[in-house]
Backbone as CSV, one residue per row, in Angstrom:
resi,resn,N_x,N_y,N_z,CA_x,CA_y,CA_z,C_x,C_y,C_z
1,MET,62.286,61.457,156.469,62.495,62.658,155.674,63.438,62.294,154.532
2,SER,63.131,62.756,153.336,63.972,62.449,152.177,65.275,63.230,152.224
3,GLY,66.248,62.791,151.435,67.542,63.456,151.386,67.426,64.921,151.012
4,ALA,66.575,65.217,150.023,66.402,66.615,149.607,65.798,67.437,150.735
5,SER,64.857,66.858,151.461,64.233,67.568,152.576,65.230,67.814,153.695
6,MET,66.101,66.838,153.959,67.111,67.012,155.001,68.092,68.112,154.620
7,ARG,68.538,68.087,153.372,69.458,69.134,152.901,68.804,70.500,152.997
8,GLU,67.543,70.569,152.602,66.808,71.833,152.653,66.663,72.315,154.097
9,PHE,66.336,71.407,155.011,66.238,71.773,156.426,67.570,72.327,156.923
10,MET,68.655,71.611,156.626,69.971,72.047,157.097,70.328,73.415,156.520
11,GLN,70.110,73.572,155.225,70.447,74.843,154.584,69.612,75.980,155.169
12,ASN,68.313,75.764,155.294,67.441,76.812,155.845,67.802,77.139,157.290
13,ALA,68.109,76.111,158.060,68.454,76.332,159.467,69.723,77.159,159.589
14,VAL,70.731,76.814,158.818,72.003,77.538,158.884,71.846,78.953,158.328
15,GLU,71.089,79.094,157.258,70.863,80.424,156.669,70.107,81.350,157.614
16,SER,69.261,80.787,158.479,68.436,81.620,159.359,69.184,82.091,160.610
17,LEU,70.371,81.550,160.855,71.134,81.945,162.038,71.702,83.357,161.885
18,SER,71.742,84.070,162.996,72.431,85.364,162.998,73.919,85.089,162.777
19,GLU,74.676,86.105,162.474,76.111,85.924,162.267,76.775,85.360,163.523
20,GLU,76.378,85.876,164.683,76.929,85.394,165.956,76.598,83.914,166.168
21,ASP,75.345,83.539,165.912,74.944,82.138,166.085,75.609,81.230,165.056
22,PHE,75.809,81.732,163.854,76.500,80.938,162.837,77.939,80.675,163.267
23,GLU,78.588,81.661,163.840,79.952,81.468,164.342,79.965,80.429,165.459
24,ARG,78.984,80.482,166.343,78.885,79.490,167.421,78.621,78.096,166.847
25,PHE,77.738,78.021,165.847,77.436,76.754,165.182,78.715,76.163,164.598
26,ARG,79.458,76.971,163.895,80.712,76.535,163.276,81.720,76.099,164.347
27,ASP,81.825,76.886,165.422,82.733,76.531,166.519,82.352,75.196,167.146
28,GLU,81.059,75.015,167.397,80.591,73.753,167.996,80.848,72.581,167.052
29,LEU,80.689,72.798,165.761,80.935,71.750,164.770,82.391,71.297,164.834
30,VAL,83.295,72.234,164.872,84.726,71.928,164.895,85.141,71.298,166.227
31,GLU,84.477,71.686,167.295,84.841,71.192,168.635,84.217,69.852,169.000
32,ARG,83.337,69.322,168.136,82.736,68.013,168.420,83.826,66.967,168.581
33,LYS,83.655,66.110,169.568,84.646,65.062,169.851,84.382,63.775,169.073
34,GLN,83.131,63.587,168.642,82.777,62.353,167.936,83.406,62.340,166.538
35,GLU,83.732,61.140,166.114,84.255,60.940,164.759,83.099,60.712,163.803
36,PRO,83.227,61.085,162.567,84.322,61.856,161.997,84.265,63.313,162.447
37,ARG,85.406,63.951,162.457,85.496,65.335,162.903,85.688,66.250,161.711
38,VAL,85.271,67.494,161.885,85.434,68.522,160.850,86.571,69.435,161.290
39,ARG,87.539,69.579,160.449,88.681,70.447,160.756,88.316,71.909,160.491
40,LEU,88.901,72.770,161.293,88.627,74.200,161.209,88.880,74.752,159.813
41,ASN,89.959,74.341,159.167,90.282,74.901,157.850,89.242,74.563,156.780
42,ARG,88.375,73.586,157.044,87.329,73.236,156.068,86.101,74.128,156.177
43,VAL,85.940,74.831,157.325,84.743,75.657,157.510,85.040,77.104,157.892
44,GLU,86.271,77.391,158.274,86.621,78.747,158.692,86.489,79.713,157.521
45,LYS,85.767,80.794,157.758,85.543,81.859,156.767,84.856,81.356,155.499
46,LYS,84.144,80.264,155.621,83.397,79.716,154.476,81.955,80.177,154.543
47,PRO,81.317,80.347,153.394,79.899,80.701,153.399,79.053,79.559,153.959
48,ARG,77.874,79.903,154.373,76.979,78.937,155.021,76.700,77.721,154.147
49,ARG,76.453,77.942,152.872,76.177,76.815,151.968,77.360,75.847,151.920
50,GLU,78.552,76.385,151.947,79.743,75.544,151.915,79.877,74.730,153.197
51,VAL,79.538,75.317,154.334,79.587,74.594,155.607,78.618,73.406,155.570
52,VAL,77.431,73.620,155.031,76.462,72.520,154.910,77.013,71.431,153.988
53,LYS,77.632,71.813,152.882,78.222,70.826,151.966,79.317,70.026,152.663
54,VAL,80.154,70.709,153.434,81.214,70.021,154.175,80.598,69.015,155.142
55,MET,79.535,69.417,155.827,78.875,68.509,156.766,78.328,67.275,156.054
56,ILE,77.668,67.471,154.927,77.099,66.338,154.183,78.210,65.424,153.666
57,ASN,79.298,66.007,153.192,80.420,65.193,152.700,81.128,64.457,153.832
58,THR,81.144,65.042,155.004,81.830,64.434,156.151,80.984,63.356,156.802
59,PHE,79.703,63.660,157.036,78.850,62.765,157.812,77.875,61.938,156.986
60,LEU,77.682,62.265,155.730,76.600,61.762,154.888,75.294,62.397,155.385
61,GLU,74.263,62.347,154.582,73.070,63.155,154.847,72.363,62.861,156.157
62,ASP,72.092,61.595,156.449,71.341,61.274,157.661,72.052,61.777,158.913
63,GLU,73.343,61.490,159.003,74.088,61.917,160.187,74.280,63.429,160.200
64,ALA,74.490,64.047,159.032,74.634,65.507,158.968,73.367,66.187,159.469
65,PHE,72.228,65.620,159.141,70.940,66.136,159.610,70.887,66.076,161.133
66,GLU,71.276,64.941,161.705,71.269,64.782,163.164,72.277,65.722,163.835
67,VAL,73.446,65.873,163.244,74.457,66.774,163.800,73.948,68.215,163.751
68,THR,73.293,68.590,162.670,72.722,69.945,162.554,71.739,70.188,163.682
69,LYS,70.822,69.239,163.902,69.846,69.389,164.988,70.548,69.484,166.339
70,GLU,71.542,68.639,166.558,72.299,68.636,167.812,72.967,69.994,168.062
71,LEU,73.605,70.535,167.038,74.314,71.808,167.191,73.348,72.974,167.386
72,LEU,72.229,72.958,166.677,71.228,74.013,166.852,70.685,74.002,168.281
73,GLU,70.439,72.806,168.792,69.950,72.685,170.163,71.000,73.186,171.152
74,LYS,72.241,72.837,170.908,73.331,73.227,171.787,73.499,74.751,171.831
75,ILE,73.451,75.414,170.676,73.634,76.862,170.686,72.413,77.574,171.248
76,SER,71.227,76.985,171.069,70.026,77.629,171.635,70.031,77.528,173.152
77,LYS,70.576,76.435,173.698,70.656,76.271,175.148,71.682,77.234,175.741
78,GLY,72.615,77.695,174.930,73.618,78.632,175.412,73.021,79.964,175.820
79,TYR,71.789,80.223,175.376,71.118,81.473,175.723,70.187,81.316,176.902
80,GLY,69.988,80.062,177.361,69.012,79.780,178.406,69.422,80.072,179.796
């Protein structure tokens, strides 16, 4: 998948989350133990587009794409 496609997937995925799921996504992002880590002050009360930008700047595109998929899977399993 190209960089533009990955960014588009991440943006669309985050935009499609309910407010509750977006909060869970953000919480899971901050609570990840793997390095590099995202600090709460970088994503707290930030719009969805900004959270995606922070992820891309922190992880670079390929890893940000994988982290997005990981977090989406994690929050969806929380309802199972």
